[in-house]
N, C-alpha and C positions, 0 to 999 in steps of 0.2 A: 214571516219566521217559521213557515210551515212548508209542506210539500205534498205531493200526490198520494204519499203513503198514509196521510190522515183519513183519507175515504176507506182504507181497508184494514188499519191497524187493530180496530176492535174484532176484526175477525167475522166469519159467518155466524158464530154462535153467540156474538154480543152486540149484534145491531151494527156492523159496519155498513154505512149507507152504499157504498160500492157494491157490496154483496146483495144488498136488498134490492137494489135495482136491477142487478143481472138475473137475480131470480125470477123478476117479473118479466124477463125476455128484453130488458134494454140493453143496448150496445154502448157500454161504458167506457169513455175515454178519460184518462186522468192527466191532468196538466201540472206543469211547473213554471215557475217565474224564473227569471236570470237570478242567479246568486245562491238558490238553494242548493242542496247536497246533490241533486240530480241534474243540475243546470248551471255548471261552472265552467263551461266550454266557451271558446271564443277563437276567432280566425287568426288573431294576432296577439292577444293579452293573455297572460297567466294570471288566473283568480289568485293563486298563492304569493304572488310577488309583485303584481302590477296594480297599484292603487288606482289607475285609470280604469280599471275594469269595473270598480265599484262606484262610479260616478253616475248613480241613478237612483230613483225613487219609484214608488208606484206610479207616478206620471208616465214613465217609460214603459212599465208593464202594460198600463192601459192603452196606451198609442201603439205599441209594438208587439209585446208579447201575447197578449190575449187574442188579439185580432189574427195574428199568425197561427195560433194554436187552433181557434175555431174555423179558420178558413181551411186549415190542413184536414180537421175532420170533416168538414163539408165536402172537400175535395176527395178524399180517400172513400168516404162512404158513398158519395153520389146522391146524398140527400139534399133536398131544398131547404129543409128546416131541422132544427135540432132543438133540445132542451139545454138548459145551462142551469147548473147548481153551484152556488159559490158560498164559502165561509169567510167571514171577516173580511181581510183585505181583498179576498175574491169578490167580495161584494162592492167594495170601493171601485176596484178596477172595472168591474161591469157598468156601473153607473157613470164613470168617467168615459169609458170608451162608447157608450150609447148616446150619452149627451154630445160628443164629438161627431157622431156618425149616426144619423137615424135610420140607416139602411138595415142596421141589425134587427130591426123589429120585423124585417121580412125574411130573416134568416133563423132567428130564434123565436119559437112559439111561446115560450114561457121561461122567464128567468127566475128561479128559486134562490131566494136572498137568506141565508143563515147567518144570523147575528150581523145585521146590515150596518156598515159604518161609512157615513158621509161626514156629518158634523161631530165634532168630539170636544166642544167647549166644556161639557159637563162630565167629562170622562173621569172615572173613580180611580183609574189606575195611577199608580206612583210615577208614571211617565209625566204626570202633570208637574212634578217637582222639578222636571228639567227646564220648564219655560222660562224661569229668570235668567238663564244661561244662554238663550238663544242668540243674543247679541254676539256670542263668542263661539261660533260654530266649530272653529277649528279646535278649540279647547274641548268642546264636547265631544268630537270625533275622537280625539285622542284618548278619551275615557270610555267611548263606546266600542272603540276598535278602529284602527286606522283603515278606513274604507269597509272592511268587513265588520260586522257587528259581533264583536267579541269583547263584552264588557269586561273593565277591569276589576281587579278585586275590591277596589275602593268603591266603585260605582255600585257593584253588587252589594256591598255592606250598607252603601247610602240607601239603597232602594229597600233592602231588606229591613232596614230600621223602621220603614213606614208600613211595610206589608205584613211584617211578622210581629213586631212589638212584643207584648207581655204574653199575650194568648198565643203561644207560637203554634202554628199548625203542623201537619206532618213535614218531617225533615226534608223530604224531597222538594217540597214546595219552596222552602226558603234557599234550597241551593239551585234552583232552576230558574233562570231569568224570565222565561215565558209565563210560568205561573206567577212569577212575582209581579210581572206586568199586567197579566190578564185576569188574575183571581182564579178561584177554586169553589167547588160545592161538595164539601166533604160528604154529605149524605148520599151524593150520586156518584161518587168517586170510586171506581173499581181499582181497590188497592193493588190486587194482584197484576193488574194491566199497567199500572203506572210506571213501572221500571221499563217496560217495553215503549211506552209512550215517550218518557223522558229520554230515551235513548234517541228518538227520532226528532224531538223539537228541544231546542231551537234547530230549525234545518238548514239556516243561514240566509242572510239578506245584506243589504248594505246599511251602514250606520245613517247614511241620509234618509232611508226609508223610515226610520224610527224618528228622526229629528222632523221629518215632514209631518207626522202625526202631532208631533210637539207643537210645531208652528201653528197647526190648526186649533189646537187647545187654546193657544193665546189669542188668535185672531177671531175665532168663533164662525170662520167661513169655510166653505168647501172650495179649495182652490189649490193651484199648483204650488209645488216647492219653490220658495224664494232662496235662490242661491247665493244671496249676499252682495252681488254686484251686477252691473248691466251687462257685461261681457258675458258671464256665466249664464245668466237669465236668457240672454239672447241665443246662446249655444243649445240651451234645453228647451226654450219656449218660442223662439223667434220673435221674442218681446222684451223689453226691459222689465216689464213687470209680470208676475205669474198669472195665469188665466184663472179666472172664476169659473167653476163648472156648475152648471144650472141644471137642477134635477127636472125642470119642466121640460127639458129636451129629451129626457129619458123616455122613449115612446114604446119600449118593449113592454108586453104585459109582464107584471111583477107580482110574485108571491113572496111575502115577508113573513119570517119566523123569528120571533124574539122572545127573550127571556127577561124575567124582573130583576135578575141580580147580575146583569152582564156589565162588568166594569167599564168595558170599552164601548158599549152601546147603551148610554143612560136614556132614561124616559124622556128628558127634555130635549135631547138630541135626535131620538126616534121621532118626536112628534114632528120636527122639521122635515124628516123623510117623508111621513105620512103626508103632511101638507104639501110636499114640494113634488112627489112623483105622481103624474097624471093619469098612469093607467095601473093601479094597484087592483088585482083581481082576488087577492087573498092576504089579509092581514091577521096572522096568527100567533097569538101569546101562548107560549108553551104552558100548559095547566100544571105546573109545579113551582111551588114558591121556592125561590133560591136558585132557578135555573140559570147557570152561569155559561161563560164564553165557550169553554170546552165541553160543556154537557151536550151541545149539538153533535158532537163526534163520539163521545166515550162514556156518556152517562150510563148507569146500570139500567136504568128504566127508559133508554131512548127507544126501545121498540113498543113502549107503551104510550109515551108522550108525543113522540115527535114522528117516527118513521111510517106508522100507518096512515097519518094525516098527509104526509108528504106524498105517499104513493097516490092518496085519494085525489089530492090536487093536480098530479100530473095526469091522472086518468081523466080528469073532468075538463082537461084541454087537450084533446087528442091531436096528433099531427096527421092530417089528412093524406 
């Protein structure tokens, strides 16, 4: 539900990570996954009219999109190794990609995962309220958006009833599906920037991507999307049952950055990541009580609590 713009929206004056990296001399490449506002092209399908375009989740992003992006950067730069920084679903896809192909440890010196998400059984997001309906995928898709994630007014009201309640937060929070699902940290929220942020998110994805996370809330596992029947699972996975992704197979050096108030990455689920990843070289809790899912990108004090340490971690793992 995000895009490459997330790394630069805060701008050079408010801690945009893309700018901070460039200022230190890093060659910064920004990626987009299929389905967002910058990645709706296809050789034969029209994202606006063809539902078939939207038959994907982060399984496909991890198996096809992310490897293609990183290989493109390696090819164009001629470098043997690069750094990777991902946020939210960008962490999910990296862990899946590397679990399926250990050669990425030879190409990525360090993967920095901001707000890491693998297991989501304890997710605090209102997304969890969709889990009772998972047996009716077609019905859910009808209300999430046929193919593309465009929630119906009914679903927006349903989710807002849990997220907003009596202590109604800022109005734009209750009107934007991404804030409703991911939460907010009002003390770190740059109110003047929020209209710009809200105009860029949600950036677009498939309804099935959202359902995929909801399935994981119910199962408690880190696994592929269950498409509901053997034929569709075979089409997407090459097997009748979805694959389980094993964090033990992620062999890249990993730096984890996490917050104590992240609706999508709750402590109980983070502990499974800490225990599962075999090569964690940095495990950093942002030292701000209330640090939320979007604070990694847009917090007022991101240049105090996060960015300096992120740069230190990169510098401590130089690419020879």
